[in-house]
C-alpha angles and dihedrals in degrees: 000000000000120000125225088257091056091050092048089049092052093052092044094052091059111110111266097015112128100174139021112181128174111201140168122253084255091065096251114140114243098178136333149158124212141167112269098259096055123084106219094194091056091049090047093049094054100039100078094061092049089050095046093050089050091046089052089050093053089048091051089049090048088238094130134235115348115248104171136005123197117199125191122213129165104283097358141072115203118202117191113186132181108236100174139336088282105032141064129185119215119196123186115195140169115259086246092065116109100252105183093059090043093050089050091051091052092052090052092046092050092084096047094047092046089056093050103038 
């Protein structure tokens, strides 16, 4: 069975991905790999608040529980995905990254990471 490290590495190796970070819902980094200029712990610390706000929006819109949020910034796409009740996965990618296949892979990995986190 793959470890969290193996799954983080698999996401991080995708073309255009600059960070793959597994964190607890409390914002503490569990495992991650980022390009040298990114601080994974800072990204992890801020991600639960963003995810919670997007989840509240979904509930207000009667869309159900949030699974994945995609945020666009100049030069970066941020994806925050629920992996389990206790864990989130944050992926930071360049805008040139192939997002549809990446999102599909994250859906497939959700089951694996949930069993490991």
